[in-house]
LUMMIMI-964033 format. One record per residue: residue in one letter; z, y, x of N, C-alpha, C, O, CB in turn. Coordinates in pm, whole numbers, padded with zeros to 5 digits, always signed. Each point is the difference from the previous one (the first is absolute). Glycine has a CB too. Layout:
// LUMMIMI-964033
AZYXZYXZYXZYXZYX ...
***
This chain:
// LUMMIMI-964033
M+01705-02726-02149-00078+00032+00121+00038-00091+00117-00086-00038+00080+00068+00276-00158 I+00147-00273+00088+00045-00081+00113-00067-00137+00001-00023-00056+00107+00241+00178-00110 L-00248-00175-00116-00062-00132-00008-00146+00002+00044-00059-00104+00028+00214+00049-00214 L-00213+00174+00192-00140+00010+00042-00015-00031+00149-00105-00047+00043+00066+00218-00222 Y+00145-00145+00257-00009-00027+00144-00027-00147+00031-00098-00029+00068+00254+00219-00031 P-00074-00286-00085-00031-00140+00030-00132-00047-00061-00067-00086+00056+00310+00044-00045 A-00280+00100-00126-00126-00039-00061-00118+00040+00088-00094-00078+00018+00197+00101-00246 V-00099+00098+00284-00107+00046+00087-00005-00082+00128-00108-00039+00045+00131+00271-00139 V+00093-00260+00152+00005-00081+00123-00060-00138-00026-00081-00048+00080+00287+00171-00004 A-00167-00187-00188-00053-00133-00032-00151+00004-00021-00071-00090+00043+00291+00031-00147 A-00268+00163+00037-00144+00012-00024-00077+00018+00130-00105-00061+00020+00152+00160-00245 Y+00006-00015+00315-00066+00020+00129-00007-00131+00079-00105-00035+00053+00187+00273-00050 L+00030-00309+00005+00005-00123+00081-00090-00108-00059-00069-00071+00073+00304+00128-00004 A-00234-00069-00202-00087-00099-00064-00147+00034+00024-00081-00088+00026+00258+00046-00202 A-00211+00171+00166-00138+00043+00023-00041-00026+00145-00113-00042+00025+00137+00217-00203 A+00067-00151+00273-00031-00025+00142-00023-00149+00024-00090-00037+00075+00227+00237-00009 W-00056-00284-00129-00016-00145+00016-00135-00046-00056-00069-00081+00063+00319+00051-00078 L-00287+00080-00101-00129-00036-00060-00116+00049+00087-00101-00069+00015+00205+00077-00243 D-00089+00113+00284-00107+00053+00086-00012-00085+00127-00111-00025+00047+00151+00257-00137 W+00074-00275+00144-00003-00086+00118-00068-00132-00031-00075-00052+00083+00285+00159+00000 R-00185-00162-00202-00066-00125-00040-00151+00016-00005-00075-00090+00037+00279+00027-00169 Q-00248+00181+00086-00143+00023-00006-00062+00010+00140-00116-00038+00020+00149+00155-00237 L+00045-00066+00313-00051+00007+00137+00004-00137+00067-00087-00034+00080+00164+00271-00066 A+00025-00316-00046+00018-00129+00065-00098-00105-00050-00027-00097+00071+00265+00153-00043 Q-00291-00037-00147-00099-00093-00053-00105+00079-00075+00020+00118-00029+00151-00302+00011 A-00281+00121-00013-00107+00069-00071+00050+00051-00134+00066-00075-00071-00237-00068+00185 P+00143+00270-00151+00052+00058-00123-00036-00080-00124+00077-00004-00096-00091+00223+00205 E-00104-00285-00109-00041-00072-00120+00087-00122-00026-00005-00057-00109-00226+00137+00147 R+00313-00122+00061+00086-00115-00021+00125+00034-00079+00070-00090-00047-00155-00004+00259 L+00115+00223-00229+00111+00040-00085-00036-00022-00146-00115+00016-00041+00189+00153+00211 S+00026-00206-00249-00023-00015-00143-00029+00137-00061+00045+00101+00053+00106-00305-00061 P-00225+00210-00104-00030+00130-00062+00125+00082-00032-00003+00121+00025-00200-00225-00121 P+00312+00047+00043+00120+00082-00022+00058+00057+00129+00042+00116+00004+00007-00255-00204 A-00047+00057+00307+00053+00048+00127-00087+00110+00059+00051+00098+00054+00048-00324-00012 A-00231+00210-00055-00091+00102+00052+00016+00131-00076+00001+00107+00060-00163-00286+00006 A+00176+00171-00200+00019+00122-00079+00133+00067+00034+00008+00122+00008-00147-00222-00191 T+00243+00018+00202+00131+00055+00038-00007+00068+00136+00057+00107+00020+00058-00286-00154 A-00186+00115+00228-00013+00058+00134-00072+00133-00004+00028+00088+00081-00031-00317+00015 R-00089+00245-00190-00075+00126-00010+00085+00113-00055-00011+00114+00046-00198-00245-00078 W+00293+00102-00068+00064+00108-00075+00152+00010+00016+00058+00101-00040-00241-00128-00119 L+00248-00074+00216+00145+00012+00021+00035+00116+00093+00099+00068-00025-00079-00315-00010 P-00099+00272+00143+00031+00117+00084-00002+00131-00079+00079+00091+00029-00175-00213+00164 A+00007+00133-00293-00006+00123-00079+00131+00022-00075+00049+00112-00010-00298-00139-00014 A+00306-00082-00029+00129+00012-00071+00111+00041+00097+00083+00085-00032-00157-00259-00134 A+00073+00114+00286+00101+00036+00101-00015+00146+00042+00099+00071+00014-00094-00308+00067 L-00128+00281-00062-00024+00139+00041+00041+00098-00108+00055+00106+00030-00243-00184+00112 A+00163+00043-00268+00042+00089-00110+00151+00013-00004+00053+00110-00016-00257-00176-00115 G+00274-00047+00145+00146+00006+00003+00051+00078+00120+00097+00075-00012-00091-00293-00107 H-00070+00199+00234+00039+00073+00122-00018+00150-00020+00085+00080+00040-00150-00279+00102 A-00046+00238-00205-00026+00142-00025+00108+00062-00087+00044+00112+00024-00288-00155-00003 V+00288-00031-00123+00108+00049-00088+00128+00021+00080+00068+00101-00016-00171-00220-00180 L+00136+00023+00282+00123+00009+00079-00007+00114+00101+00098+00073+00018-00063-00319-00047 V-00150+00262+00095-00015+00109+00097+00011+00135-00070+00069+00090+00048-00216-00236+00095 A+00079+00160-00256+00006+00127-00074+00143+00033-00041+00040+00117+00002-00273-00156-00084 A+00309-00063+00045+00137+00023-00046+00090+00054+00111+00088+00082-00025-00119-00264-00142 V+00009+00134+00291+00088+00044+00109-00053+00123+00073+00078+00078+00055-00004-00314-00030 V-00206+00253-00024-00059+00113+00073+00005+00128-00082+00032+00107+00052-00181-00267+00070 F+00116+00149-00251-00001+00118-00087+00122-00004-00091+00016-00092-00080-00269+00102+00087 S+00337+00089+00007+00123+00004-00080+00044+00144-00022+00023+00073+00096+00045-00298-00005 A-00057+00264-00217+00051+00132-00038-00071+00114+00073+00064+00093+00049+00156-00200-00094 G-00353+00099+00052-00076+00108+00062+00006+00004+00150-00036+00101+00061+00077+00023-00263 T+00003-00235+00266+00008-00005+00146-00085-00116+00051-00036-00091-00074+00267+00192+00070 L-00261-00094+00134-00074-00105+00067+00089-00056+00110+00046+00073+00087-00271+00037-00138 D+00249-00241+00045+00089-00066+00097-00082-00099+00082-00033-00109-00048+00234+00137-00106 L-00233+00009+00277-00074-00091+00089+00086-00035+00120-00038+00024+00115-00182+00075-00190 S+00337-00155+00048+00083-00054+00106-00070-00119+00062-00105-00042-00048+00315+00122-00067 L-00152-00136+00222-00064-00110+00071-00031-00117-00093-00112-00051-00001+00231+00122+00209 S-00019-00115-00284-00020-00117-00087-00105+00026-00107-00082-00086-00030+00319+00018+00072 N-00234+00188-00101-00100+00034-00102-00140+00011+00060-00097-00045-00060+00275+00166-00069 A-00186-00061+00247-00131+00016+00064-00059-00136+00038-00119-00024-00022+00190+00247+00110 V+00011-00311-00033-00049-00134+00037-00046-00075-00124-00104-00067+00003+00260+00062+00194 S-00079+00015-00306-00039-00067-00124-00132+00055-00053-00086-00077-00043+00327+00039-00010 A-00258+00171+00056-00124+00060-00049-00120-00039+00085-00105-00034-00053+00239+00225-00036 V-00118-00185+00222-00111-00036+00089-00035-00148-00015-00118-00036-00003+00189+00216+00164 A+00031-00266-00169-00025-00143-00017-00073-00028-00131-00086-00088-00005+00291+00037+00141 G-00169+00125-00242-00070-00017-00126-00147+00041+00010-00087-00068-00054+00303+00108-00064 L-00242+00070+00187-00139+00044+00019-00078-00100+00085-00116-00029-00028+00190+00268+00008 I-00009-00291+00125-00066-00100+00084-00035-00123-00084-00111-00054+00011+00236+00138+00192 A-00030-00129-00286-00026-00115-00087-00113+00029-00097-00083-00087-00027+00323+00018+00047 L-00245+00192-00073-00107+00038-00093-00137-00008+00068-00092-00060-00055+00253+00209-00067 F-00174-00089+00241-00128+00000+00068-00038-00141+00045-00117-00038-00003+00159+00273+00079 A+00059-00314-00035-00028-00138+00040-00049-00082-00119-00093-00079+00014+00268+00096+00166 W-00113+00003-00296-00043-00074-00120-00140+00041-00043-00083-00085-00032+00322+00067-00039 L-00266+00149+00070-00134+00047-00037-00104-00054+00098-00110-00040-00041+00210+00247-00060 G-00067-00207+00229-00092-00054+00099-00022-00149-00017-00111-00050+00019+00185+00226+00136 S+00032-00248-00191-00013-00143-00024-00085-00029-00123-00082-00092+00000+00305+00058+00107 R-00202+00113-00212-00077-00019-00124-00149+00024+00022-00085-00067-00059+00286+00136-00073 S-00233+00028+00219-00140+00032+00025-00063-00090+00106-00121+00002+00020+00171+00233-00084 G+00034-00314+00132-00050-00085+00108-00015+00073+00132-00048-00058+00097-00067-00073-00268 A+00156+00259+00175-00018+00080+00122+00111-00021+00102-00024+00014+00120-00094+00153-00258 L+00238-00202+00091+00116-00014+00090+00072-00132-00027+00116+00002-00040-00091+00249+00050 P-00089-00363+00010+00065-00128-00029+00115-00027+00097-00013+00021+00120-00203-00107-00209 G+00327+00040+00035+00113-00040+00084+00107+00104+00018+00114-00036+00028-00271-00106+00085 V+00126+00271-00127+00101+00104+00022+00112-00010-00102+00116+00027+00033-00292+00122+00063 A+00143-00187-00218+00103-00008-00105+00107-00103+00033+00114+00014-00043-00284+00056-00123 V+00134-00173+00241+00098-00103+00037+00112+00062+00083+00114-00045-00008-00295-00131+00004 I+00149+00278+00083+00101+00071+00079+00062+00113-00081+00122+00017+00000-00246-00075+00210 A+00041+00135-00278+00046+00122-00066+00093-00027-00118+00096+00073-00021-00307+00035+00092 L+00183-00212-00149+00080-00024-00121+00144-00040+00032+00092+00054-00062-00301-00122-00055 P+00236-00024+00211+00140-00028+00035+00073+00121+00060+00118+00020-00025-00185-00256+00063 V-00006+00316+00041+00061+00122+00055+00042+00093-00114+00109+00057+00003-00248-00077+00206 A+00052+00035-00308+00034+00084-00116+00117-00057-00077+00082+00074-00054-00320-00001+00039 A+00247-00207+00009+00111-00064-00070+00134+00036+00064+00099+00022-00069-00251-00211+00003 G+00154+00194+00199+00123+00040+00067+00026+00149-00010+00114+00042-00018-00145-00231+00173 A-00076+00269-00143+00016+00146+00000+00047+00053-00135+00071+00100-00005-00247-00087+00178 V+00135-00078-00282+00036+00051-00132+00152-00002-00022+00051+00075-00084-00272-00156-00003 L+00292-00003+00161+00146-00010-00015+00075+00105+00082+00119+00023-00023-00148-00267-00019 L-00038+00307+00137+00070+00092+00092+00071+00115-00071+00115+00028+00034-00284-00087+00136 P+00106+00128-00268+00073+00109-00066+00123-00048-00076+00095+00076-00019-00309+00044-00001 L+00213-00245-00022+00115-00055-00071+00113-00033+00095+00117+00017-00034-00270-00109-00139 V+00119+00045+00293+00101-00047+00096+00043+00111+00096+00118+00008+00036-00216-00237-00052 F+00004+00315+00057+00030+00103+00100-00033+00139-00054-00086+00070+00054+00039-00235+00130 A+00114+00205-00289-00022+00133-00058+00055+00107+00095+00114-00009+00045-00102-00086-00279 N-00095+00195+00263+00040+00109+00090-00079+00125-00039-00096+00035+00069+00151-00198+00122 P-00017+00230-00300-00083+00107-00058-00030+00115+00096+00088+00048+00072+00010-00108-00291 H-00225+00103+00218-00045+00120+00071-00092+00075-00096-00121-00021+00001+00139-00089+00230 R+00039+00195-00312-00074+00061-00110-00056+00137+00039+00059+00075+00078+00086-00198-00240 M-00264+00153+00103-00058+00133+00011-00049+00040-00139-00039-00086-00080-00029+00050+00324 S+00070+00165-00272-00036+00049-00133-00152+00004-00017-00071+00060+00081+00283+00075-00088 L-00260-00200-00099-00143+00005-00030-00042+00138-00050-00112+00043+00024+00119-00286-00078 A+00084+00310-00014-00032+00133-00054-00020+00101+00113-00088+00085-00008+00218-00138-00199 D-00048+00043+00312-00009+00094+00112-00117-00032+00094-00058+00091+00059+00305-00059-00075 E-00281-00160+00030-00104-00040+00096-00097-00100-00064-00007-00115+00044+00169+00153+00145 P-00238+00005-00291-00089-00094-00069-00112-00052+00089-00040-00116-00013+00091+00235-00197 W-00103-00035+00302-00109-00044+00086+00049-00100+00103-00080-00080+00051-00034+00298-00085 A+00242-00216+00067+00054-00096+00095-00011-00142-00054-00027-00094+00075+00184+00269+00012 A-00136-00190-00219-00011-00133-00061-00142-00054+00012-00019-00119+00029+00203+00177-00187 L-00283+00028+00136-00140-00042+00013-00032-00035+00146-00066-00100+00028+00002+00246-00224 H+00112-00065+00288-00019-00026+00143+00058-00136+00037-00064-00077+00072+00071+00324-00024 I+00113-00277-00096+00065-00127+00032-00075-00117-00062-00014-00105+00062+00235+00222-00050 A-00271-00098-00135-00075-00108-00066-00127-00034+00078-00032-00118+00018+00123+00193-00241 V-00162+00027+00269-00122-00024+00080+00037-00068+00132-00070-00090+00045-00042+00291-00151 A+00222-00157+00167+00043-00059+00127+00033-00147-00017-00043-00083+00080+00131+00306-00007 L-00011-00257-00175+00039-00139-00022-00122-00088-00028-00008-00114+00045+00230+00191-00132 T-00319-00023+00012-00122-00074-00029-00079-00025+00128-00051-00110+00022+00043+00211-00251 A-00001+00000+00315-00072-00016+00126+00068-00103+00089-00065-00088+00056-00012+00325-00071 Y+00211-00227+00027+00073-00097+00081-00022-00142-00051-00026-00091+00078+00198+00266-00025 A-00162-00192-00186-00014-00133-00058-00139-00057+00025-00013-00117+00038+00180+00179-00214 M-00271+00019+00157-00137-00048+00023-00020-00044+00144-00059-00105+00025-00022+00259-00204 L+00129-00075+00273-00024-00031+00140+00087-00116+00047-00040-00074+00090-00021+00312-00051 I+00179-00256-00098+00082-00117+00034-00064-00127-00056+00003-00104+00066+00205+00248-00065 V-00265-00136-00122-00075-00113-00054-00116-00035+00093-00028-00117+00025+00091+00184-00262 A-00131+00036+00287-00110-00023+00095+00050-00072+00125-00067-00089+00052-00051+00294-00139 A+00236-00166+00136+00058-00066+00117+00032-00146-00029-00024-00087+00084+00119+00307-00009 L-00042-00248-00194+00029-00139-00039-00129-00082-00006-00004-00113+00047+00205+00190-00177 Q-00305-00018+00072-00127-00070-00007-00057-00023+00140-00062-00104+00025+00018+00206-00251 A+00066-00008+00317-00047-00018+00137+00068-00121+00064-00065-00078+00070+00025+00326-00050 V+00169-00263-00045+00073-00118+00053-00061-00129-00053-00022-00094+00076+00233+00230-00060 L-00237-00139-00147-00055-00121-00060-00141-00029+00051-00035-00116+00022+00176+00158-00226 L-00221+00062+00221-00136-00021+00050+00001-00048+00146-00082-00083+00039-00001+00260-00196 M+00176-00126+00236+00013-00047+00138+00038-00148+00001-00053-00077+00080+00120+00308-00005 S+00024-00269-00163+00041-00141-00009-00115-00088-00046-00023-00107+00055+00258+00180-00104 L-00309-00027-00054-00112-00078-00051-00110-00013+00104-00060-00106+00016+00116+00181-00247 E-00083+00034+00302-00102-00003+00104+00037-00099+00110-00085-00073+00051+00028+00312-00102 R+00186-00239+00088+00047-00092+00104-00016-00146-00046-00042-00086+00078+00205+00260+00003 R-00129-00199-00208-00011-00136-00053-00146-00044-00009-00032-00116+00027+00244+00150-00155 L-00299+00056+00091-00142-00033-00008-00057-00035+00137-00079-00093+00013+00057+00243-00211 H+00064-00075+00300-00048-00027+00135+00051-00135+00051-00065-00065+00082+00056+00312-00039 R+00127-00288-00092+00055-00130+00041-00045-00114-00091+00038-00115+00022+00159+00235+00071 G-00277-00088-00193-00043-00103-00094+00110-00046-00092-00002-00114-00048-00161+00044+00214 Q+00261+00159-00193+00115-00037-00083+00005+00087-00125+00109+00036-00045+00017-00109+00249 A-00240+00106-00262-00003+00088-00118+00073-00064-00116-00003-00122-00018-00215+00217+00094 A+00285-00012-00153+00071-00049-00118-00098-00056-00101-00117+00037-00002+00300+00130+00039 R-00134-00256-00121-00085-00062-00100-00059+00102-00097-00108-00021-00055+00244-00185+00075 S-00066+00315-00040-00048+00101-00094-00098+00099+00064-00050+00089-00067+00265-00112-00055 A-00242+00008+00254-00085+00098+00069-00139+00006-00059-00064+00105-00004+00194-00145+00211 A-00177-00076-00255-00135-00003-00058-00010+00086-00124-00108+00048-00034+00078-00276+00125 A+00145+00249-00161-00002+00080-00122+00014+00148+00029-00013+00082-00091+00109-00274-00030 M-00068+00230+00248+00017+00139+00036-00134+00063+00035-00093-00070+00039+00325+00021+00043 P-00241+00182-00095-00120+00068+00050-00009-00016+00151+00101-00028+00064-00089+00195-00255 P-00130-00149+00251-00013-00006+00147+00089+00104+00068+00036+00101-00059-00273-00184+00033 L+00271+00055+00152+00088+00091+00075-00058+00141+00008+00074+00098-00011+00007-00293+00143 L-00213+00206-00113-00061+00133+00009+00016+00077-00131+00020+00121+00002-00184-00210+00166 T+00156+00019-00280+00018+00065-00130+00145+00046-00015+00025+00111-00047-00208-00251-00053 L+00277+00055+00140+00142+00037-00007+00029+00120+00090+00080+00087-00036-00019-00326-00015 E-00124+00244+00167+00019+00114+00090-00052+00129-00063+00063+00105+00012-00081-00258+00185 R-00097+00145-00265-00053+00120-00066+00095+00050-00106+00023+00120-00010-00256-00199+00055 F+00288-00011-00126+00099+00040-00101+00122+00063+00067+00054+00100-00046-00133-00285-00106 L+00121+00123+00263+00118+00050+00071-00023+00143+00049+00089+00084-00013-00033-00318+00084 F-00174+00262-00017-00025+00135+00052-00016+00102-00112+00028+00118+00020-00136-00220+00179 R+00063+00059-00315-00001+00092-00114+00143+00040-00037+00027+00117-00029-00241-00221-00056 L+00304+00006+00087+00141+00030-00029+00059+00093+00106+00071+00095-00033-00048-00317-00081 V-00054+00195+00239+00050+00085+00109-00054+00142-00014+00073+00097+00020-00059-00298+00132 T-00141+00214-00187-00060+00133-00015+00068+00079-00111+00030+00118+00018-00248-00209+00064 L+00242+00027-00196+00066+00069-00111+00144+00035+00037+00044+00112-00024-00190-00234-00139 G+00218+00027+00221+00138+00028+00041+00007+00109+00104+00091+00083-00002-00033-00317-00048 Y-00156+00235+00143-00002+00103+00104-00025+00138-00060+00059+00099+00045-00141-00269+00120 A-00005+00177-00264-00025+00129-00066+00127+00053-00067+00030+00118+00009-00270-00185-00047 L+00313-00022-00029+00126+00042-00064+00105+00038+00104+00076+00095-00020-00127-00245-00175 L+00056+00076+00306+00096+00033+00105-00033+00136+00061+00089+00079+00030-00056-00324+00019 T-00163+00272-00030-00042+00131+00053+00043+00112-00094+00051+00103+00044-00246-00211+00070 L+00175+00088-00244+00042+00099-00099+00151+00020+00004+00049+00113-00010-00244-00175-00135 T+00267-00047+00161+00147+00007+00008+00044+00083+00120+00084+00090-00013-00068-00313-00099 L-00072+00193+00228+00042+00071+00121-00040+00146-00004+00078+00087+00039-00099-00300+00089 L-00100+00242-00175-00044+00139-00007+00087+00082-00095+00042+00111+00033-00274-00185+00018 S+00259+00018-00170+00083+00073-00096+00142+00017+00052+00062+00105-00019-00202-00193-00169 G+00191-00016+00255+00136+00010+00054+00011+00100+00112+00101+00071+00011-00066-00305-00073 I-00138+00241+00148+00003+00092+00113-00024+00145-00044+00070+00091+00043-00151-00276+00105 V-00020+00205-00234-00039+00136-00039+00095+00059-00104+00030+00119+00004-00267-00178+00045 F+00285-00024-00142+00079+00052-00110+00144-00052+00001+00062-00014-00105-00271+00031-00028 S+00262-00044+00252+00134-00056+00010+00105+00087-00068+00086-00050-00073-00154-00056+00287 E+00061+00236-00191+00101+00090-00056-00012+00008-00152+00101+00006-00070-00102+00126+00282 E-00124-00132-00264-00019+00004-00145+00042-00132-00066+00053+00001-00111-00241+00162+00144 L+00164-00275+00037+00032-00131-00057+00149-00031+00005+00058-00044-00099-00283-00033+00165 F+00286+00101+00050+00138-00044+00022+00098+00113+00027+00118-00024+00024-00212-00185+00063 G+00045+00332-00092+00089+00114+00017+00048+00021+00141+00100+00069+00021-00031-00107-00249 K-00137-00019+00329+00040+00021+00139-00122-00015+00090-00093-00072-00035+00328-00013-00014 P-00235+00151+00165-00114-00010+00091-00016-00142+00054+00095-00079-00002-00063+00320+00065 L-00152-00270-00016-00027-00132+00055+00081-00024+00127+00006+00086+00088-00237-00078-00185 T+00293-00123+00105+00068-00043+00122-00056-00136+00041-00024-00086-00085+00235+00214+00022 F-00231-00147+00192-00062-00123+00048+00106-00110+00013+00059-00020+00106-00235+00153+00018 T+00198-00202-00235+00092-00112-00004-00070-00128+00046-00122-00002+00019+00249+00112-00207 H-00048-00217+00204-00058-00129+00035-00101-00045-00105-00102-00060+00033+00313-00001+00088 K-00182+00091-00247-00090-00039-00109-00137+00064+00018-00102-00068-00013+00298+00044-00141 I-00200+00153+00183-00128+00069+00016-00072-00050+00125-00121-00022-00003+00215+00224-00113 V-00020-00220+00225-00062-00044+00125-00066-00136-00017-00115-00018+00040+00286+00148+00090 F-00100-00227-00190-00056-00133-00017-00112+00000-00105-00095-00077+00011+00316-00023+00054 S-00209+00186-00166-00108+00010-00099-00128+00052+00066-00109-00051-00027+00278+00092-00155 V-00155+00060+00267-00117+00054+00071-00058-00105+00095-00122-00012+00012+00218+00245-00029 L-00009-00309+00085-00050-00107+00087-00076-00104-00081-00106-00047+00043+00299+00085+00114 G-00140-00075-00274-00070-00094-00086-00134+00056-00045-00101-00071-00004+00319-00020-00072 W-00218+00220+00041-00125+00067-00041-00103-00003+00113-00118-00024-00025+00249+00174-00130 L-00087-00127+00277-00092-00003+00115-00056-00141+00022-00118-00016+00030+00246+00205+00075 V-00043-00290-00120-00044-00138+00020-00103-00039-00106-00105-00056+00034+00327-00001+00067 F-00193+00085-00228-00095-00034-00105-00129+00082+00014-00109-00050-00027+00301-00008-00125 G-00179+00184+00194-00119+00080+00024-00085-00059+00112-00123+00000-00009+00246+00202-00069 A-00057-00251+00184-00072-00060+00112-00074-00126-00042-00115-00023+00040+00286+00117+00117 V-00105-00178-00239-00066-00124-00040-00118+00028-00094-00102-00068+00006+00321-00055+00020 L-00205+00224-00112-00114+00035-00087-00115+00058+00082-00116-00032-00026+00275+00076-00163 F-00127+00040+00287-00105+00054+00087-00068-00112+00078-00122-00004+00011+00250+00221+00008 G-00047-00307+00036-00055-00112+00075-00087-00091-00086-00100-00054+00045+00298+00065+00103 R-00156-00026-00274-00077-00084-00093-00138+00060-00027-00102-00069+00008+00317-00010-00113 Y-00217+00208+00071-00125+00062-00042-00086+00047+00117-00121+00018-00014+00236+00050-00194 R-00053-00047+00324-00078+00046+00116-00043-00116+00089-00112-00003+00050+00237+00220-00056 Y-00034-00313+00026-00028-00109+00094-00004-00138-00067-00021-00101+00067+00129+00239+00110 G-00088-00143-00309-00006-00127-00070+00116-00093+00026-00017-00122-00006-00223+00146+00015 W+00359+00031+00020+00116-00085+00025+00023-00095-00117-00011+00040-00116+00113+00140+00259 R-00070-00303-00111+00035-00098-00102+00083-00110+00068+00026+00006+00120-00236+00046-00258 G+00249-00150+00060+00074-00113+00055+00136+00040+00053+00066+00089-00054-00282-00193+00110 K+00259+00036+00051+00136+00017+00050+00030+00144+00043+00109+00051-00024-00115-00287+00099 T-00092+00302-00014+00023+00137+00047+00038+00091-00115+00102+00069+00006-00265-00105+00179 A+00083+00037-00291+00027+00086-00115+00128-00041-00070+00079+00086-00040-00325-00048+00013 L+00267-00169+00010+00117-00047-00074+00130+00035+00073+00100+00032-00063-00239-00218-00032 R+00137+00180+00227+00121+00035+00077+00032+00149-00013+00117+00038-00009-00167-00224+00170 W-00054+00270-00162+00023+00143-00021+00061+00025-00138+00092+00080-00014-00285-00027+00168 I+00140-00120-00255+00052+00018-00136+00145-00046-00008+00082+00067-00062-00313-00099-00032 L+00262-00080+00156+00138-00050+00000+00093+00099+00070+00111+00026-00047-00196-00263+00046 T+00041+00292+00114+00081+00099+00072+00027+00123-00086+00112+00050-00004-00208-00132+00221 G-00008+00131-00285+00019+00116-00087+00097-00028-00112+00082+00085-00034-00311-00013+00088 G+00222-00191-00113+00093-00037-00107+00144-00003+00048+00091+00045-00070-00272-00176-00036 I+00202+00077+00226+00136-00005+00056+00053+00141+00023+00117+00028-00027-00168-00248+00136 L-00033+00309-00058+00043+00138+00023+00041+00068-00130+00098+00075-00003-00250-00063+00201 L+00079-00037-00307+00036+00061-00128+00129-00059-00056+00078+00070-00063-00321-00029+00019 L+00264-00171+00066+00128-00060-00041+00117+00066+00072+00102+00032-00060-00220-00250+00015 V+00101+00237+00175+00104+00067+00078+00017+00144-00047+00112+00051-00009-00162-00198+00207 A-00062+00214-00229+00004+00141-00039+00083+00021-00125+00086+00087-00002-00311-00055+00105 Y+00200-00109-00206+00067+00027-00128+00127-00083-00017+00109+00055-00014-00331-00001-00084 I+00207-00186+00100+00116-00085-00025+00097+00006+00117+00121+00009-00020-00261-00160-00122 G+00086+00145+00264+00088+00002+00118+00079+00128+00012+00120-00003+00028-00281-00145+00085 S+00094+00262-00136+00070+00128+00014+00106+00018-00108+00108+00053+00026-00313+00045+00075 K+00174-00143-00224+00099+00011-00107+00119-00093+00026+00113+00034-00033-00296+00027-00128 F+00157-00179+00219+00108-00092+00032+00095+00061+00103+00122-00008-00014-00273-00187-00038 V+00093+00255+00156+00083+00062+00104+00084+00113-00059+00119+00010+00027-00291-00070+00147 L+00108+00146-00255+00070+00115-00056+00111-00040-00098+00110+00055+00005-00319+00077+00024 E+00179-00227-00117+00094-00033-00107+00098-00111+00037+00119+00010-00027-00293+00061-00133 A+00124-00177+00223+00086-00115+00027+00080+00017+00130+00112-00050+00010-00276-00093-00133 I+00106+00213+00222+00068+00012+00129+00069+00136+00016+00117+00007+00036-00285-00163+00062 L+00092+00264-00126+00057+00134+00016+00070+00051-00125+00070+00102+00005-00248-00057+00161 H+00159-00114-00281+00065+00035-00127-00030+00145-00041+00091+00074-00038+00091-00240+00089 R-00307+00206-00043-00040+00135-00041-00065-00005-00136-00040+00103-00054+00009-00033+00293 
***
């Protein structure tokens, strides 16, 4: 199992490099073997990452979502959604950022082990709640990354400095539509997460709801994403205005989950 870690890291980095090459030049200029490798190498890295995450998160009937395990799991989900978006042409460029991040995150449970276990038998619904939450966070963080890339591409287009591969990309309006579909789905899952956590806190975690930094920032992120969706469908928000709102919401969710766990575990040692 230990040898799987460097193999996954190498696969992620190689896949990110190949994806960057496709963005830096027209995809058809890649050789057929390189193009095929670029399409499917991320799948091999993701499969290996899933095995490693499952090994550290699920153990002897317990669920361990310590900071390092949680970051690894979220990074793996982000890489998965980025790869799927890249394969479909809906989210070009996100994988160039997401895959190296996943390469670093996959090593965290190996280097910074800090177990925080809970019994799956005692709290089975808590595991489902956490899975939905992590999926929502990952989707909306991917949306924030895509917003950054679209802002950069829009700026370059306005300056007449479009990348050579821009001609092979869908139009900006099409990419925005794909982006808002992702935001809508992620927002629905985030809403389900917050509602279940607020209404069924005692049943899920065995204690009443307390307004921690995690909940406060999650609700703020939910409000921001809700505002941008309302603005999109009511007032037709697009371009920099919408993308900045999406980026702000993504940052709030990063602070909500990863930031709060870092403070609790790395600083306060709880």
